[in-house]
C-alpha positions in Angstrom: 28.7 -20.6 91.5 27.6 -19.4 94.9 25.3 -21.6 96.9 21.8 -20.3 97.5 18.6 -21.8 98.9 16.8 -20.9 95.7 19.3 -22.6 93.4 19.3 -25.7 95.6 15.4 -25.8 95.4 15.4 -25.4 91.6 18.0 -28.1 91.1 16.1 -30.5 93.4 12.9 -29.9 91.6 14.6 -30.6 88.2 16.3 -33.7 89.4 13.0 -35.0 90.8 11.3 -35.2 87.4 11.9 -36.5 83.9 9.3 -34.3 82.3 11.6 -31.6 81.1 9.5 -28.8 82.6 9.2 -25.1 81.7 10.4 -22.3 84.0 6.7 -21.7 85.0 6.3 -25.3 86.1 9.5 -25.2 88.1 8.4 -21.9 89.7 5.1 -23.4 90.8 7.0 -26.3 92.5 9.7 -24.2 94.1 7.1 -21.8 95.5 5.8 -24.7 97.7 9.2 -24.6 99.4 10.0 -20.9 99.1 6.6 -19.0 98.9 8.2 -15.5 98.3 10.4 -16.5 95.3 9.7 -14.6 92.1 9.4 -16.0 88.6 12.3 -13.6 87.6 14.5 -15.2 90.3 13.7 -18.6 88.9 14.6 -17.5 85.4 17.9 -15.9 86.5 18.9 -19.0 88.5 18.0 -21.3 85.6 20.2 -19.3 83.3 23.1 -19.3 85.8 22.7 -23.1 86.4 22.6 -23.7 82.7 25.7 -21.6 82.1 27.6 -23.6 84.8 26.5 -26.9 83.2 24.5 -28.0 86.3 21.3 -28.2 84.2 20.5 -28.3 80.5 18.1 -26.3 78.4 16.2 -28.5 76.0 15.3 -26.9 72.7 12.4 -28.7 71.0 11.0 -25.9 68.7 7.8 -25.2 70.6 8.7 -21.6 71.5 9.1 -22.5 75.1 12.2 -23.2 77.2 12.4 -26.6 78.8 15.0 -27.8 81.3 16.6 -31.0 82.3 18.4 -31.9 85.5 20.1 -34.9 83.8 23.4 -33.6 82.3 24.7 -37.1 81.2 25.0 -37.5 77.4 21.5 -38.3 76.0 19.1 -37.1 73.4 15.5 -36.0 73.5 12.3 -37.0 71.6 9.6 -34.3 71.3 6.1 -35.5 70.5 4.3 -33.0 68.3 0.9 -34.5 69.3 1.0 -34.6 73.1 4.0 -32.3 73.5 5.8 -34.7 75.8 9.6 -34.8 75.9 11.4 -38.1 76.5 15.0 -39.0 77.1 16.7 -41.2 74.5 20.0 -42.9 75.3 22.7 -41.6 73.1 26.5 -42.1 72.8 28.1 -39.0 71.3 31.5 -40.7 71.0 32.0 -40.6 67.2 30.9 -37.0 66.8 33.0 -35.8 69.8 36.1 -37.7 68.5 35.7 -36.2 65.0 35.1 -32.7 66.3 37.9 -32.7 68.9 40.6 -34.8 67.2 40.0 -34.1 63.5 38.8 -30.5 63.7 40.6 -29.3 66.9 37.4 -28.2 68.7 36.8 -28.4 72.5 33.2 -29.7 72.7 31.2 -28.9 75.8 27.8 -30.0 74.8 26.2 -32.2 72.2 22.4 -31.8 71.7 20.1 -33.9 69.5 16.4 -33.5 69.5 14.2 -35.8 67.5 10.7 -34.7 66.7 7.7 -36.8 65.7 4.8 -38.7 67.3 5.4 -40.8 70.4 4.3 -44.5 70.7 1.4 -43.6 73.1 -0.1 -41.1 70.6 0.5 -43.6 67.7 -1.5 -46.2 69.7 -4.4 -43.8 70.0 -4.5 -43.4 66.2 -5.3 -47.1 65.7 
């Protein structure tokens, strides 16, 4: 992938947060550094960065795209009440081993998203 100031700014914004933001949120933050960047440029760069494995798209089923700058193996928890997305430590070892050794696949990504109500929202119910 070719270096660009826009890509560097997008990656830096993503690596500076654990909130799993949308493209619009990223765009708002990148515009502080690069005022003339367009939302389309942000979307194109996000797609290219995801394709290269530099960032991860986080599907949570809310009809929005969310992104993560942390590409280490982990899972996500999506709260249906407050719509927050949290990281959950996850070791994909068994699944990878079965897929690669037993089935002959070459696995590039393992994604798990848990959905429910987070502990902060559950505290508010009491």
